[in-house]
N, CA, C and O atoms as a GROMACS GRO file, in nm:
protein
  596
    1MET      N    1   0.013  -2.509   3.001
    1MET     CA    2  -0.132  -2.515   2.947
    1MET      C    3  -0.131  -2.646   2.840
    1MET      O    4  -0.037  -2.665   2.764
    2ASP      N    5  -0.240  -2.726   2.844
    2ASP     CA    6  -0.230  -2.865   2.751
    2ASP      C    7  -0.297  -2.805   2.638
    2ASP      O    8  -0.392  -2.728   2.644
    3ALA      N    9  -0.229  -2.854   2.518
    3ALA     CA   10  -0.292  -2.817   2.379
    3ALA      C   11  -0.402  -2.899   2.343
    3ALA      O   12  -0.350  -3.009   2.325
    4VAL      N   13  -0.514  -2.910   2.324
    4VAL     CA   14  -0.602  -2.970   2.276
    4VAL      C   15  -0.610  -3.009   2.095
    4VAL      O   16  -0.635  -2.926   2.007
    5ARG      N   17  -0.582  -3.148   2.075
    5ARG     CA   18  -0.570  -3.161   1.924
    5ARG      C   19  -0.732  -3.202   1.901
    5ARG      O   20  -0.798  -3.271   1.978
    6GLU      N   21  -0.775  -3.148   1.782
    6GLU     CA   22  -0.911  -3.122   1.728
    6GLU      C   23  -0.909  -3.135   1.596
    6GLU      O   24  -0.840  -3.052   1.535
    7THR      N   25  -0.978  -3.237   1.519
    7THR     CA   26  -0.977  -3.289   1.389
    7THR      C   27  -1.103  -3.225   1.309
    7THR      O   28  -1.219  -3.254   1.338
    8VAL      N   29  -1.071  -3.145   1.218
    8VAL     CA   30  -1.175  -3.064   1.158
    8VAL      C   31  -1.284  -3.152   1.091
    8VAL      O   32  -1.241  -3.220   0.998
    9SER      N   33  -1.389  -3.161   1.113
    9SER     CA   34  -1.497  -3.263   1.045
    9SER      C   35  -1.504  -3.221   0.905
    9SER      O   36  -1.518  -3.106   0.865
   10GLY      N   37  -1.493  -3.325   0.837
   10GLY     CA   38  -1.503  -3.326   0.678
   10GLY      C   39  -1.382  -3.318   0.621
   10GLY      O   40  -1.388  -3.344   0.501
   11ALA      N   41  -1.236  -3.282   0.673
   11ALA     CA   42  -1.149  -3.303   0.647
   11ALA      C   43  -1.047  -3.431   0.641
   11ALA      O   44  -1.078  -3.534   0.702
   12SER      N   45  -0.935  -3.424   0.575
   12SER     CA   46  -0.899  -3.573   0.594
   12SER      C   47  -0.846  -3.593   0.746
   12SER      O   48  -0.848  -3.503   0.831
   13SER      N   49  -0.803  -3.708   0.766
   13SER     CA   50  -0.750  -3.726   0.916
   13SER      C   51  -0.626  -3.698   0.959
   13SER      O   52  -0.578  -3.730   1.068
   14ASN      N   53  -0.568  -3.633   0.866
   14ASN     CA   54  -0.420  -3.547   0.880
   14ASN      C   55  -0.456  -3.428   0.926
   14ASN      O   56  -0.376  -3.378   1.004
   15ALA      N   57  -0.553  -3.364   0.902
   15ALA     CA   58  -0.572  -3.225   0.900
   15ALA      C   59  -0.623  -3.200   1.058
   15ALA      O   60  -0.730  -3.239   1.104
   16ALA      N   61  -0.527  -3.132   1.124
   16ALA     CA   62  -0.575  -3.108   1.265
   16ALA      C   63  -0.515  -2.982   1.307
   16ALA      O   64  -0.424  -2.928   1.244
   17PHE      N   65  -0.563  -2.936   1.410
   17PHE     CA   66  -0.509  -2.771   1.484
   17PHE      C   67  -0.500  -2.801   1.628
   17PHE      O   68  -0.584  -2.865   1.691
   18ASP      N   69  -0.387  -2.746   1.675
   18ASP     CA   70  -0.340  -2.761   1.786
   18ASP      C   71  -0.429  -2.604   1.884
   18ASP      O   72  -0.389  -2.492   1.855
   19LEU      N   73  -0.516  -2.616   1.967
   19LEU     CA   74  -0.569  -2.554   2.006
   19LEU      C   75  -0.555  -2.495   2.144
   19LEU      O   76  -0.587  -2.580   2.227
   20THR      N   77  -0.517  -2.372   2.204
   20THR     CA   78  -0.491  -2.343   2.330
   20THR      C   79  -0.569  -2.239   2.396
   20THR      O   80  -0.610  -2.140   2.336
   21GLY      N   81  -0.593  -2.269   2.551
   21GLY     CA   82  -0.671  -2.172   2.596
   21GLY      C   83  -0.809  -2.193   2.608
   21GLY      O   84  -0.851  -2.266   2.518
   22ALA      N   85  -0.892  -2.156   2.683
   22ALA     CA   86  -1.047  -2.200   2.704
   22ALA      C   87  -1.116  -2.144   2.547
   22ALA      O   88  -1.197  -2.212   2.483
   23SER      N   89  -1.078  -2.043   2.514
   23SER     CA   90  -1.150  -1.994   2.395
   23SER      C   91  -1.106  -2.074   2.267
   23SER      O   92  -1.160  -2.060   2.157
   24GLY      N   93  -1.000  -2.161   2.295
   24GLY     CA   94  -0.955  -2.218   2.151
   24GLY      C   95  -0.865  -2.151   2.086
   24GLY      O   96  -0.801  -2.215   2.003
   25TRP      N   97  -0.837  -2.032   2.100
   25TRP     CA   98  -0.740  -1.932   2.029
   25TRP      C   99  -0.624  -1.921   2.108
   25TRP      O  100  -0.632  -1.950   2.227
   26MET      N  101  -0.506  -1.880   2.053
   26MET     CA  102  -0.378  -1.830   2.107
   26MET      C  103  -0.395  -1.714   2.183
   26MET      O  104  -0.442  -1.618   2.121
   27THR      N  105  -0.367  -1.695   2.311
   27THR     CA  106  -0.350  -1.573   2.382
   27THR      C  107  -0.230  -1.504   2.355
   27THR      O  108  -0.132  -1.570   2.318
   28ASP      N  109  -0.223  -1.387   2.368
   28ASP     CA  110  -0.102  -1.304   2.334
   28ASP      C  111   0.028  -1.340   2.431
   28ASP      O  112   0.144  -1.313   2.402
   29SER      N  113  -0.021  -1.416   2.570
   29SER     CA  114   0.090  -1.443   2.633
   29SER      C  115   0.157  -1.588   2.565
   29SER      O  116   0.277  -1.614   2.569
   30ASP      N  117   0.057  -1.671   2.504
   30ASP     CA  118   0.083  -1.784   2.414
   30ASP      C  119   0.180  -1.749   2.290
   30ASP      O  120   0.257  -1.834   2.245
   31ARG      N  121   0.171  -1.619   2.239
   31ARG     CA  122   0.226  -1.580   2.122
   31ARG      C  123   0.371  -1.572   2.166
   31ARG      O  124   0.472  -1.629   2.123
   32VAL      N  125   0.346  -1.456   2.296
   32VAL     CA  126   0.500  -1.416   2.313
   32VAL      C  127   0.589  -1.564   2.342
   32VAL      O  128   0.704  -1.578   2.301
   33GLU      N  129   0.527  -1.654   2.408
   33GLU     CA  130   0.616  -1.769   2.439
   33GLU      C  131   0.644  -1.820   2.302
   33GLU      O  132   0.761  -1.852   2.281
   34SER      N  133   0.568  -1.832   2.215
   34SER     CA  134   0.614  -1.898   2.091
   34SER      C  135   0.694  -1.822   2.013
   34SER      O  136   0.756  -1.884   1.926
   35GLY      N  137   0.715  -1.668   2.020
   35GLY     CA  138   0.790  -1.600   1.957
   35GLY      C  139   0.736  -1.525   1.833
   35GLY      O  140   0.797  -1.439   1.770
   36SER      N  141   0.600  -1.577   1.805
   36SER     CA  142   0.546  -1.488   1.734
   36SER      C  143   0.498  -1.337   1.716
   36SER      O  144   0.492  -1.262   1.618
   37LEU      N  145   0.468  -1.326   1.844
   37LEU     CA  146   0.426  -1.170   1.881
   37LEU      C  147   0.520  -1.089   1.877
   37LEU      O  148   0.492  -0.971   1.860
   38ARG      N  149   0.668  -1.134   1.892
   38ARG     CA  150   0.799  -1.054   1.889
   38ARG      C  151   0.842  -1.034   1.700
   38ARG      O  152   0.902  -0.943   1.642
   39ALA      N  153   0.784  -1.156   1.653
   39ALA     CA  154   0.823  -1.156   1.503
   39ALA      C  155   0.742  -1.038   1.443
   39ALA      O  156   0.788  -0.961   1.360
   40GLU      N  157   0.609  -1.032   1.496
   40GLU     CA  158   0.519  -0.933   1.422
   40GLU      C  159   0.555  -0.794   1.454
   40GLU      O  160   0.577  -0.710   1.367
   41ALA      N  161   0.560  -0.772   1.589
   41ALA     CA  162   0.640  -0.641   1.614
   41ALA      C  163   0.760  -0.618   1.544
   41ALA      O  164   0.753  -0.500   1.509
   42LYS      N  165   0.857  -0.661   1.507
   42LYS     CA  166   0.948  -0.650   1.436
   42LYS      C  167   0.932  -0.629   1.295
   42LYS      O  168   1.002  -0.547   1.237
   43ALA      N  169   0.844  -0.696   1.235
   43ALA     CA  170   0.794  -0.674   1.096
   43ALA      C  171   0.715  -0.540   1.088
   43ALA      O  172   0.731  -0.474   0.985
   44GLU      N  173   0.620  -0.486   1.198
   44GLU     CA  174   0.581  -0.368   1.208
   44GLU      C  175   0.673  -0.264   1.230
   44GLU      O  176   0.649  -0.157   1.174
   45ALA      N  177   0.767  -0.274   1.295
   45ALA     CA  178   0.858  -0.152   1.334
   45ALA      C  179   0.992  -0.147   1.225
   45ALA      O  180   1.078  -0.060   1.241
   46ALA      N  181   1.002  -0.245   1.116
   46ALA     CA  182   1.086  -0.224   1.006
   46ALA      C  183   1.054  -0.122   0.907
   46ALA      O  184   0.954  -0.127   0.836
   47PRO      N  185   1.133  -0.039   0.904
   47PRO     CA  186   1.116   0.088   0.792
   47PRO      C  187   1.103   0.004   0.653
   47PRO      O  188   1.157  -0.104   0.628
   48VAL      N  189   1.009   0.087   0.564
   48VAL     CA  190   0.993   0.040   0.437
   48VAL      C  191   1.058   0.102   0.341
   48VAL      O  192   1.040   0.222   0.322
   49GLU      N  193   1.149   0.023   0.262
   49GLU     CA  194   1.245   0.107   0.161
   49GLU      C  195   1.138   0.130   0.043
   49GLU      O  196   1.051   0.052   0.006
   50ARG      N  197   1.168   0.246   0.000
   50ARG     CA  198   1.059   0.303  -0.087
   50ARG      C  199   1.158   0.318  -0.217
   50ARG      O  200   1.279   0.333  -0.203
   51ILE      N  201   1.096   0.313  -0.342
   51ILE     CA  202   1.148   0.329  -0.470
   51ILE      C  203   1.114   0.486  -0.513
   51ILE      O  204   1.004   0.525  -0.551
   52GLU      N  205   1.235   0.569  -0.497
   52GLU     CA  206   1.214   0.733  -0.538
   52GLU      C  207   1.187   0.738  -0.666
   52GLU      O  208   1.266   0.685  -0.745
   53VAL      N  209   1.089   0.792  -0.706
   53VAL     CA  210   1.049   0.818  -0.868
   53VAL      C  211   0.980   0.943  -0.867
   53VAL      O  212   0.905   0.976  -0.775
   54THR      N  213   1.003   1.012  -0.965
   54THR     CA  214   0.937   1.132  -1.012
   54THR      C  215   0.813   1.090  -1.079
   54THR      O  216   0.807   0.972  -1.111
   55ALA      N  217   0.697   1.181  -1.112
   55ALA     CA  218   0.574   1.161  -1.189
   55ALA      C  219   0.604   1.158  -1.309
   55ALA      O  220   0.517   1.107  -1.379
   56THR      N  221   0.699   1.194  -1.363
   56THR     CA  222   0.757   1.220  -1.503
   56THR      C  223   0.823   1.087  -1.540
   56THR      O  224   0.794   1.039  -1.649
   57GLU      N  225   0.900   1.031  -1.470
   57GLU     CA  226   0.991   0.908  -1.479
   57GLU      C  227   0.886   0.800  -1.460
   57GLU      O  228   0.899   0.707  -1.540
   58LEU      N  229   0.782   0.788  -1.373
   58LEU     CA  230   0.667   0.694  -1.387
   58LEU      C  231   0.597   0.677  -1.506
   58LEU      O  232   0.573   0.572  -1.565
   59TYR      N  233   0.562   0.803  -1.537
   59TYR     CA  234   0.473   0.802  -1.658
   59TYR      C  235   0.556   0.743  -1.770
   59TYR      O  236   0.510   0.651  -1.839
   60ASN      N  237   0.687   0.797  -1.792
   60ASN     CA  238   0.777   0.756  -1.910
   60ASN      C  239   0.809   0.590  -1.901
   60ASN      O  240   0.827   0.530  -2.007
   61ASP      N  241   0.814   0.524  -1.787
   61ASP     CA  242   0.862   0.402  -1.761
   61ASP      C  243   0.714   0.324  -1.818
   61ASP      O  244   0.720   0.242  -1.910
   62TYR      N  245   0.588   0.359  -1.754
   62TYR     CA  246   0.459   0.301  -1.834
   62TYR      C  247   0.437   0.322  -1.968
   62TYR      O  248   0.373   0.240  -2.033
   63LYS      N  249   0.492   0.444  -2.028
   63LYS     CA  250   0.470   0.458  -2.169
   63LYS      C  251   0.551   0.367  -2.248
   63LYS      O  252   0.519   0.332  -2.361
   64ALA      N  253   0.674   0.324  -2.177
   64ALA     CA  254   0.767   0.266  -2.264
   64ALA      C  255   0.738   0.108  -2.255
   64ALA      O  256   0.761   0.028  -2.344
   65ASN      N  257   0.693   0.085  -2.155
   65ASN     CA  258   0.664  -0.065  -2.147
   65ASN      C  259   0.588  -0.109  -2.002
   65ASN      O  260   0.645  -0.140  -1.897
   66GLU      N  261   0.454  -0.102  -2.025
   66GLU     CA  262   0.376  -0.137  -1.927
   66GLU      C  263   0.384  -0.253  -1.834
   66GLU      O  264   0.339  -0.246  -1.719
   67ILE      N  265   0.451  -0.378  -1.892
   67ILE     CA  266   0.468  -0.500  -1.821
   67ILE      C  267   0.601  -0.488  -1.735
   67ILE      O  268   0.608  -0.538  -1.622
   68THR      N  269   0.716  -0.411  -1.802
   68THR     CA  270   0.813  -0.387  -1.734
   68THR      C  271   0.778  -0.297  -1.569
   68THR      O  272   0.799  -0.321  -1.450
   69ALA      N  273   0.722  -0.198  -1.640
   69ALA     CA  274   0.680  -0.091  -1.527
   69ALA      C  275   0.583  -0.168  -1.416
   69ALA      O  276   0.606  -0.151  -1.296
   70ASN      N  277   0.499  -0.232  -1.450
   70ASN     CA  278   0.418  -0.323  -1.347
   70ASN      C  279   0.507  -0.406  -1.260
   70ASN      O  280   0.472  -0.425  -1.143
   71ALA      N  281   0.626  -0.461  -1.308
   71ALA     CA  282   0.690  -0.548  -1.225
   71ALA      C  283   0.788  -0.454  -1.148
   71ALA      O  284   0.859  -0.494  -1.056
   72ARG      N  285   0.786  -0.352  -1.185
   72ARG     CA  286   0.888  -0.245  -1.088
   72ARG      C  287   0.827  -0.162  -0.998
   72ARG      O  288   0.885  -0.109  -0.904
   73TYR      N  289   0.699  -0.150  -1.029
   73TYR     CA  290   0.612  -0.037  -0.962
   73TYR      C  291   0.485  -0.108  -0.877
   73TYR      O  292   0.454  -0.103  -0.758
   74LYS      N  293   0.428  -0.173  -0.991
   74LYS     CA  294   0.285  -0.230  -0.913
   74LYS      C  295   0.299  -0.292  -0.771
   74LYS      O  296   0.372  -0.390  -0.759
   75GLY      N  297   0.232  -0.240  -0.660
   75GLY     CA  298   0.205  -0.317  -0.539
   75GLY      C  299   0.338  -0.287  -0.450
   75GLY      O  300   0.348  -0.341  -0.340
   76LYS      N  301   0.435  -0.202  -0.496
   76LYS     CA  302   0.545  -0.172  -0.428
   76LYS      C  303   0.552  -0.029  -0.368
   76LYS      O  304   0.484   0.057  -0.423
   77ALA      N  305   0.627   0.003  -0.266
   77ALA     CA  306   0.629   0.132  -0.187
   77ALA      C  307   0.690   0.232  -0.277
   77ALA      O  308   0.805   0.210  -0.314
   78LEU      N  309   0.635   0.328  -0.314
   78LEU     CA  310   0.712   0.458  -0.401
   78LEU      C  311   0.703   0.561  -0.303
   78LEU      O  312   0.622   0.560  -0.211
   79LEU      N  313   0.796   0.660  -0.325
   79LEU     CA  314   0.793   0.778  -0.300
   79LEU      C  315   0.794   0.860  -0.419
   79LEU      O  316   0.889   0.857  -0.498
   80ILE      N  317   0.706   0.925  -0.434
   80ILE     CA  318   0.661   1.016  -0.590
   80ILE      C  319   0.690   1.157  -0.558
   80ILE      O  320   0.635   1.213  -0.462
   81THR      N  321   0.769   1.213  -0.632
   81THR     CA  322   0.776   1.351  -0.650
   81THR      C  323   0.709   1.435  -0.753
   81THR      O  324   0.746   1.415  -0.869
   82GLY      N  325   0.624   1.520  -0.734
   82GLY     CA  326   0.565   1.600  -0.868
   82GLY      C  327   0.498   1.701  -0.824
   82GLY      O  328   0.472   1.726  -0.706
   83THR      N  329   0.460   1.774  -0.942
   83THR     CA  330   0.392   1.903  -0.915
   83THR      C  331   0.220   1.880  -0.957
   83THR      O  332   0.177   1.823  -1.057
   84VAL      N  333   0.145   1.940  -0.851
   84VAL     CA  334   0.005   1.926  -0.844
   84VAL      C  335  -0.065   1.971  -0.959
   84VAL      O  336  -0.056   2.093  -0.973
   85SER      N  337  -0.135   1.909  -1.050
   85SER     CA  338  -0.191   1.981  -1.170
   85SER      C  339  -0.348   1.981  -1.157
   85SER      O  340  -0.418   2.054  -1.228
   86ALA      N  341  -0.401   1.895  -1.061
   86ALA     CA  342  -0.526   1.899  -1.043
   86ALA      C  343  -0.593   1.838  -0.894
   86ALA      O  344  -0.529   1.748  -0.839
   87ILE      N  345  -0.696   1.876  -0.841
   87ILE     CA  346  -0.708   1.844  -0.695
   87ILE      C  347  -0.878   1.819  -0.701
   87ILE      O  348  -0.959   1.911  -0.696
   88GLN      N  349  -0.904   1.705  -0.710
   88GLN     CA  350  -1.042   1.645  -0.723
   88GLN      C  351  -1.114   1.544  -0.652
   88GLN      O  352  -1.058   1.520  -0.546
   89SER      N  353  -1.198   1.488  -0.668
   89SER     CA  354  -1.286   1.384  -0.577
   89SER      C  355  -1.305   1.279  -0.670
   89SER      O  356  -1.323   1.310  -0.788
   90ASP      N  357  -1.305   1.148  -0.633
   90ASP     CA  358  -1.337   1.062  -0.726
   90ASP      C  359  -1.481   1.035  -0.707
   90ASP      O  360  -1.554   1.118  -0.654
   91PHE      N  361  -1.531   0.900  -0.759
   91PHE     CA  362  -1.674   0.865  -0.766
   91PHE      C  363  -1.735   0.858  -0.621
   91PHE      O  364  -1.848   0.895  -0.589
   92ARG      N  365  -1.637   0.804  -0.539
   92ARG     CA  366  -1.675   0.808  -0.402
   92ARG      C  367  -1.683   0.950  -0.294
   92ARG      O  368  -1.733   0.958  -0.182
   93ASP      N  369  -1.617   1.047  -0.369
   93ASP     CA  370  -1.600   1.186  -0.313
   93ASP      C  371  -1.472   1.172  -0.211
   93ASP      O  372  -1.466   1.251  -0.117
   94LYS      N  373  -1.369   1.073  -0.226
   94LYS     CA  374  -1.240   1.070  -0.182
   94LYS      C  375  -1.137   1.154  -0.265
   94LYS      O  376  -1.150   1.164  -0.387
   95PRO      N  377  -1.045   1.208  -0.207
   95PRO     CA  378  -0.939   1.302  -0.265
   95PRO      C  379  -0.894   1.209  -0.379
   95PRO      O  380  -0.892   1.085  -0.376
   96PHE      N  381  -0.854   1.298  -0.489
   96PHE     CA  382  -0.778   1.218  -0.613
   96PHE      C  383  -0.743   1.327  -0.648
   96PHE      O  384  -0.807   1.422  -0.692
   97ILE      N  385  -0.600   1.307  -0.621
   97ILE     CA  386  -0.491   1.423  -0.726
   97ILE      C  387  -0.401   1.397  -0.831
   97ILE      O  388  -0.340   1.290  -0.836
   98GLN      N  389  -0.387   1.484  -0.914
   98GLN     CA  390  -0.325   1.441  -1.039
   98GLN      C  391  -0.192   1.539  -1.041
   98GLN      O  392  -0.197   1.662  -1.031
   99LEU      N  393  -0.068   1.460  -1.054
   99LEU     CA  394   0.053   1.540  -1.059
   99LEU      C  395   0.092   1.537  -1.216
   99LEU      O  396   0.061   1.440  -1.286
  100THR      N  397   0.164   1.651  -1.267
  100THR     CA  398   0.199   1.683  -1.405
  100THR      C  399   0.335   1.591  -1.405
  100THR      O  400   0.428   1.584  -1.325
  101ALA      N  401   0.299   1.507  -1.561
  101ALA     CA  402   0.405   1.421  -1.584
  101ALA      C  403   0.459   1.452  -1.727
  101ALA      O  404   0.536   1.375  -1.786
  102GLY      N  405   0.413   1.574  -1.781
  102GLY     CA  406   0.449   1.614  -1.927
  102GLY      C  407   0.293   1.696  -1.977
  102GLY      O  408   0.194   1.732  -1.914
  103ASP      N  409   0.330   1.703  -2.108
  103ASP     CA  410   0.213   1.789  -2.175
  103ASP      C  411   0.092   1.702  -2.158
  103ASP      O  412   0.109   1.595  -2.216
  104PHE      N  413  -0.024   1.711  -2.099
  104PHE     CA  414  -0.155   1.650  -2.107
  104PHE      C  415  -0.146   1.524  -2.058
  104PHE      O  416  -0.224   1.433  -2.084
  105VAL      N  417  -0.043   1.515  -1.981
  105VAL     CA  418  -0.010   1.365  -1.893
  105VAL      C  419  -0.012   1.387  -1.765
  105VAL      O  420   0.030   1.493  -1.719
  106THR      N  421  -0.069   1.278  -1.680
  106THR     CA  422  -0.064   1.301  -1.534
  106THR      C  423  -0.028   1.174  -1.465
  106THR      O  424  -0.004   1.083  -1.545
  107VAL      N  425  -0.016   1.142  -1.343
  107VAL     CA  426   0.012   1.042  -1.263
  107VAL      C  427  -0.108   1.078  -1.154
  107VAL      O  428  -0.116   1.193  -1.112
  108SER      N  429  -0.196   0.981  -1.114
  108SER     CA  430  -0.275   1.001  -1.009
  108SER      C  431  -0.229   0.937  -0.889
  108SER      O  432  -0.163   0.833  -0.889
  109ILE      N  433  -0.273   1.010  -0.770
  109ILE     CA  434  -0.223   0.985  -0.641
  109ILE      C  435  -0.370   0.970  -0.564
  109ILE      O  436  -0.455   1.059  -0.569
  110SER      N  437  -0.390   0.840  -0.488
  110SER     CA  438  -0.499   0.885  -0.426
  110SER      C  439  -0.481   0.822  -0.247
  110SER      O  440  -0.367   0.792  -0.210
  111GLY      N  441  -0.583   0.810  -0.162
  111GLY     CA  442  -0.553   0.787  -0.065
  111GLY      C  443  -0.531   0.887   0.054
  111GLY      O  444  -0.532   0.854   0.172
  112LEU      N  445  -0.512   1.007   0.008
  112LEU     CA  446  -0.481   1.125   0.074
  112LEU      C  447  -0.604   1.152   0.159
  112LEU      O  448  -0.714   1.123   0.111
  113SER      N  449  -0.596   1.211   0.297
  113SER     CA  450  -0.687   1.256   0.352
  113SER      C  451  -0.750   1.378   0.316
  113SER      O  452  -0.687   1.466   0.257
  114VAL      N  453  -0.891   1.392   0.353
  114VAL     CA  454  -0.957   1.541   0.302
  114VAL      C  455  -0.881   1.633   0.366
  114VAL      O  456  -0.903   1.742   0.315
  115GLU      N  457  -0.798   1.642   0.458
  115GLU     CA  458  -0.752   1.738   0.520
  115GLU      C  459  -0.605   1.760   0.466
  115GLU      O  460  -0.550   1.869   0.479
  116GLU      N  461  -0.546   1.657   0.407
  116GLU     CA  462  -0.421   1.676   0.329
  116GLU      C  463  -0.438   1.748   0.205
  116GLU      O  464  -0.362   1.835   0.162
  117ALA      N  465  -0.571   1.693   0.134
  117ALA     CA  466  -0.600   1.718   0.002
  117ALA      C  467  -0.632   1.880  -0.012
  117ALA      O  468  -0.602   1.951  -0.108
  118SER      N  469  -0.708   1.924   0.121
  118SER     CA  470  -0.759   2.057   0.148
  118SER      C  471  -0.640   2.164   0.151
  118SER      O  472  -0.658   2.282   0.123
  119GLU      N  473  -0.513   2.109   0.189
  119GLU     CA  474  -0.424   2.213   0.204
  119GLU      C  475  -0.320   2.214   0.072
  119GLU      O  476  -0.215   2.278   0.067
  120LEU      N  477  -0.367   2.139  -0.021
  120LEU     CA  478  -0.278   2.139  -0.136
  120LEU      C  479  -0.331   2.254  -0.233
  120LEU      O  480  -0.447   2.294  -0.222
  121SER      N  481  -0.253   2.302  -0.318
  121SER     CA  482  -0.276   2.398  -0.440
  121SER      C  483  -0.210   2.353  -0.574
  121SER      O  484  -0.110   2.282  -0.572
  122THR      N  485  -0.258   2.388  -0.671
  122THR     CA  486  -0.213   2.357  -0.804
  122THR      C  487  -0.090   2.411  -0.823
  122THR      O  488  -0.069   2.524  -0.780
  123GLY      N  489  -0.014   2.357  -0.874
  123GLY     CA  490   0.135   2.398  -0.883
  123GLY      C  491   0.226   2.377  -0.780
  123GLY      O  492   0.343   2.414  -0.793
  124SER      N  493   0.178   2.310  -0.660
  124SER     CA  494   0.271   2.320  -0.539
  124SER      C  495   0.356   2.164  -0.606
  124SER      O  496   0.312   2.077  -0.681
  125LEU      N  497   0.468   2.177  -0.551
  125LEU     CA  498   0.556   2.038  -0.542
  125LEU      C  499   0.546   1.966  -0.432
  125LEU      O  500   0.573   2.005  -0.319
  126ILE      N  501   0.506   1.859  -0.462
  126ILE     CA  502   0.492   1.739  -0.342
  126ILE      C  503   0.570   1.610  -0.332
  126ILE      O  504   0.632   1.568  -0.430
  127LYS      N  505   0.570   1.550  -0.227
  127LYS     CA  506   0.642   1.406  -0.227
  127LYS      C  507   0.526   1.347  -0.152
  127LYS      O  508   0.459   1.404  -0.066
  128ALA      N  509   0.511   1.196  -0.208
  128ALA     CA  510   0.400   1.142  -0.155
  128ALA      C  511   0.460   0.989  -0.138
  128ALA      O  512   0.521   0.938  -0.232
  129ALA      N  513   0.441   0.922  -0.022
  129ALA     CA  514   0.439   0.789  -0.008
  129ALA      C  515   0.340   0.716  -0.055
  129ALA      O  516   0.236   0.733   0.008
  130CYS      N  517   0.332   0.624  -0.162
  130CYS     CA  518   0.233   0.565  -0.216
  130CYS      C  519   0.260   0.403  -0.236
  130CYS      O  520   0.363   0.347  -0.201
  131THR      N  521   0.155   0.344  -0.293
  131THR     CA  522   0.152   0.198  -0.311
  131THR      C  523   0.147   0.206  -0.471
  131THR      O  524   0.051   0.271  -0.513
  132GLY      N  525   0.224   0.159  -0.555
  132GLY     CA  526   0.191   0.133  -0.690
  132GLY      C  527   0.066   0.053  -0.755
  132GLY      O  528   0.062  -0.070  -0.751
  133ASN      N  529  -0.022   0.122  -0.808
  133ASN     CA  530  -0.130   0.065  -0.850
  133ASN      C  531  -0.157   0.024  -1.001
  133ASN      O  532  -0.269  -0.011  -1.037
  134GLY      N  533  -0.067   0.028  -1.072
  134GLY     CA  534  -0.045  -0.016  -1.214
  134GLY      C  535  -0.102   0.134  -1.297
  134GLY      O  536  -0.085   0.251  -1.262
  135GLU      N  537  -0.174   0.080  -1.418
  135GLU     CA  538  -0.192   0.198  -1.495
  135GLU      C  539  -0.336   0.176  -1.508
  135GLU      O  540  -0.383   0.062  -1.502
  136VAL      N  541  -0.418   0.292  -1.528
  136VAL     CA  542  -0.563   0.317  -1.539
  136VAL      C  543  -0.592   0.419  -1.633
  136VAL      O  544  -0.551   0.535  -1.622
  137LEU      N  545  -0.674   0.368  -1.742
  137LEU     CA  546  -0.685   0.463  -1.854
  137LEU      C  547  -0.558   0.527  -1.917
  137LEU      O  548  -0.550   0.646  -1.948
  138SER      N  549  -0.457   0.428  -1.934
  138SER     CA  550  -0.332   0.466  -1.994
  138SER      C  551  -0.256   0.553  -1.904
  138SER      O  552  -0.154   0.606  -1.949
  139PHE      N  553  -0.289   0.574  -1.786
  139PHE     CA  554  -0.196   0.688  -1.703
  139PHE      C  555  -0.150   0.595  -1.565
  139PHE      O  556  -0.235   0.526  -1.511
  140PRO      N  557  -0.036   0.598  -1.522
  140PRO     CA  558  -0.007   0.539  -1.382
  140PRO      C  559  -0.082   0.591  -1.276
  140PRO      O  560  -0.102   0.712  -1.272
  141ALA      N  561  -0.136   0.498  -1.169
  141ALA     CA  562  -0.192   0.544  -1.056
  141ALA      C  563  -0.147   0.460  -0.967
  141ALA      O  564  -0.088   0.356  -0.995
  142THR      N  565  -0.177   0.512  -0.826
  142THR     CA  566  -0.136   0.485  -0.717
  142THR      C  567  -0.245   0.476  -0.581
  142THR      O  568  -0.349   0.543  -0.584
  143ARG      N  569  -0.221   0.414  -0.499
  143ARG     CA  570  -0.341   0.415  -0.379
  143ARG      C  571  -0.249   0.450  -0.238
  143ARG      O  572  -0.132   0.489  -0.240
  144ASP      N  573  -0.323   0.427  -0.124
  144ASP     CA  574  -0.280   0.445  -0.007
  144ASP      C  575  -0.154   0.544   0.019
  144ASP      O  576  -0.047   0.502   0.063
  145CYS      N  577  -0.180   0.687  -0.014
  145CYS     CA  578  -0.078   0.789  -0.053
  145CYS      C  579  -0.083   0.855   0.077
  145CYS      O  580  -0.192   0.860   0.135
  146LYS      N  581   0.025   0.907   0.133
  146LYS     CA  582   0.058   1.002   0.256
  146LYS      C  583   0.138   1.097   0.203
  146LYS      O  584   0.226   1.065   0.123
  147LEU      N  585   0.119   1.223   0.240
  147LEU     CA  586   0.239   1.344   0.196
  147LEU      C  587   0.342   1.310   0.299
  147LEU      O  588   0.326   1.259   0.410
  148GLN      N  589   0.456   1.350   0.233
  148GLN     CA  590   0.585   1.352   0.315
  148GLN      C  591   0.637   1.506   0.315
  148GLN      O  592   0.608   1.590   0.230
  149ASP      N  593   0.712   1.524   0.418
  149ASP     CA  594   0.772   1.661   0.443
  149ASP      C  595   0.895   1.663   0.356
  149ASP      O  596   0.968   1.762   0.354
   0.00000   0.00000   0.00000
């Protein structure tokens, strides 16, 4: 297949795109030939290495130094273990779970499905795979959580 070279209007004369196929987009067969589809499949299949932490450890790390804790946890894959202290809904009616991290302190986990949250009970020990989301109102928060066995 011949590549078509097209200059973007308004861009510098050095800006160009190689377009393939009649639609101007790279097809899956083109991507397989270039190896990019294989690389994407490997990236999807690669296991995610998670930082294992208890709700109490996560809270204590944020209490000690929020900057250091953000560098370690924010945006990272976490595996959090803790005891459920509250099962609630957020302002969008999405499940919002709090794990005990000490007297009057919690770590929030969000992103669970309604079905997952419905099966929880206060006092249950759970393990959740989440993404760290920094600190909200002085308490560690997470997102995109899924319960683990």
